C-alpha positions in Angstrom: -0.3 0.1 -0.2 1.9 3.1 -1.1 1.3 6.6 1.4 -1.3 7.8 1.9 -4.0 4.9 0.6 -6.5 3.7 2.2 -7.0 0.6 1.0 -4.6 -2.1 -0.8 -4.5 -3.7 -4.1 -5.0 -6.9 -2.8 -8.3 -5.3 -1.4 -9.8 -3.9 -4.3 -9.3 -7.3 -6.4 -11.0 -9.2 -3.8 -14.2 -6.6 -3.8 -13.6 -6.8 -7.7 -13.8 -10.8 -7.8 -10.2 -11.0 -9.6 -7.6 -13.5 -8.9 -5.1 -12.3 -11.5 -4.8 -9.2 -13.5 -3.5 -7.2 -16.2 -4.4 -3.9 -14.3 -2.8 -3.9 -11.2 -0.7 -0.4 -12.1 -3.7 1.2 -13.1 -6.0 -0.7 -10.0 -3.1 1.2 -8.4 -3.6 4.6 -9.8 -7.8 4.2 -9.4 -6.7 3.7 -5.4 -4.4 6.5 -4.9 -7.2 8.9 -6.5 -9.8 8.0 -4.6 -7.8 8.4 -1.1 -6.8 11.7 -2.3 -10.8 12.1 -3.8 -12.3 10.7 -0.2 -9.0 12.5 1.7 -10.2 15.8 0.6 -13.7 15.2 0.7 -13.9 14.9 3.9 -11.9 18.2 4.2 -8.9 16.5 6.4 -5.9 14.2 6.8 -7.0 10.7 8.6 -3.4 9.3 8.7 -1.7 10.2 12.3 -0.1 13.4 12.9 2.0 15.8 14.8 0.0 19.4 14.7 1.4 22.3 16.2 -0.9 25.3 16.4 -1.4 28.7 17.5 -5.6 29.6 18.6 -7.2 32.1 19.9 -7.4 32.3 23.7 -11.7 32.0 24.0 -11.8 33.0 27.6 -13.7 29.8 28.7 -11.9 26.4 29.8 -12.9 24.8 26.8 -12.0 24.5 23.2 -12.7 21.5 20.5 -9.4 20.5 18.8 -9.5 21.8 14.7 -7.7 17.8 13.9 -9.4 14.9 15.4 -8.7 11.9 16.5 -6.5 13.3 19.4 -4.4 10.4 21.0 -1.8 12.2 22.4 -1.2 16.1 23.7 2.3 16.7 24.0 2.5 20.2 25.0 0.3 23.0 26.2 0.6 27.3 27.0 -1.4 30.3 27.2 0.6 33.0 27.7 3.9 32.2 27.6 2.9 29.7 30.7 3.2 26.1 30.3 -0.1 24.3 31.4 0.4 20.8 33.1 -1.1 17.3 32.3 -3.8 17.5 34.8 -3.3 14.1 37.1 -7.0 13.6 38.1 -10.0 15.7 37.3 -9.3 17.3 40.8 -6.0 19.0 40.3 -4.9 22.1 38.1 -4.4 21.0 34.4 -5.2 20.1 31.1 -7.7 17.2 30.3 -8.2 15.8 26.5 -10.7 14.1 24.9 -10.4 12.7 20.8 -12.3 16.0 20.3 -12.2 18.6 22.9 -9.4 20.4 25.3 -10.5 20.9 28.5 -8.6 23.1 31.7 -9.4 23.1 35.5 -7.7 25.6 37.2 -6.8 27.8 34.3 -8.6 29.8 31.7 -7.8 30.3 28.1 -7.9 33.9 28.2 -9.1 36.3 25.5 -6.6 37.2 23.3 -5.1 36.3 19.8 -2.5 33.5 18.7 -1.9 33.4 22.7 -2.6 29.8 22.7 0.1 27.6 22.0 0.2 23.6 21.9 1.3 20.5 20.0 -0.6 17.4 19.7 -1.0 14.2 17.7 -4.3 13.4 15.7 -5.5 10.9 13.3 -5.7 7.5 12.9 -2.9 5.2 13.3 -4.9 2.7 11.0 -7.4 3.0 8.2 -10.9 2.6 10.1 -12.6 -0.1 7.9 -15.4 2.1 6.7 -12.9 4.3 5.7 -11.0 1.2 3.6 -14.5 0.3 2.2 -15.4 3.7 0.8 -12.2 4.0 -0.7 -12.8 0.3 -2.4 -15.8 0.9 -3.4 -14.9 3.8 -5.3 -11.7 2.5 -6.8 -14.4 -0.4 -7.8 -16.8 1.7 -9.5 -14.5 3.8 -11.5 -12.7 0.7 -12.6 -15.3 -0.5 -14.0 -16.5 2.5 -15.3 -13.5 3.2 -17.4 -15.3 0.9 -20.7 -18.1 3.9 -20.4 -16.7 7.5 -19.5 -19.4 9.9 -20.5 -22.0 7.3 -21.0 -25.3 8.3 -19.2 -27.2 4.6 -20.4 -26.8 2.5 -22.8 -29.7 -0.2 -24.6 -28.5 -4.0 -23.5 -31.1 -6.4 -25.8 -34.0 -4.3 -25.7 -33.6 -2.8 -21.8 -32.0 -0.1 -20.9 -29.2 0.6 -18.1 -28.2 3.6 -16.8 -25.2 4.4 -14.6 -24.3 6.6 -12.1 -23.5 10.1 -12.4 -22.7 10.8 -9.4 -18.6 12.2 -8.2 -19.7 10.0 -5.0 -22.1 7.0 -5.0 -24.8 7.6 -1.5 -23.7 4.1 -0.3 -20.3 5.6 -0.3 -21.3 9.4 1.1 -22.9 7.5 4.1 -19.7 5.4 4.7 -17.8 8.3 4.5 -20.0 11.6 6.0 -19.2 10.8 10.1 -16.2 12.2 9.7 -16.5 14.4 7.4 -14.5 17.8 9.2 -17.4 20.4 9.9 -16.0 24.0 10.1 -17.6 26.1 13.2 -17.8 29.6 13.5 
């Protein structure tokens, strides 16, 4: 599997029912293209990544992470003061879950670019539903290559119609829970 790919050639070939294929290079390119399309459509990176960010203080004790799921927070400072991790729910410091940073005994003082944070977010392995979405999108593009631009065709007196969407509904449904939603 190439870096950034959301599935493997073997998984796509199994879905298509191909034991062997002379189209391995083509399928590999389609996997890469489908993986990039999905990442762009989701509006986020899926791979586990370290983020160094500067935020505006909001005056509160909670702040959502712009990238998730968060796996670790390495460092946090507000107005140049290092904030430690809270050892438990009763002592000062920061706590976090997959999407939210919470302060105990501290506040995100209102300010412009006064909060610095280093954290790790993303998936160490591709979630199964995202991999399946990539498999299905790759397979669809592979099957479509013989009918590019066709909306329908007549086969033995019956009309067969083809999907004309960039993303089929079942693939969209698998990906929607992972889509990054911007909040203002």
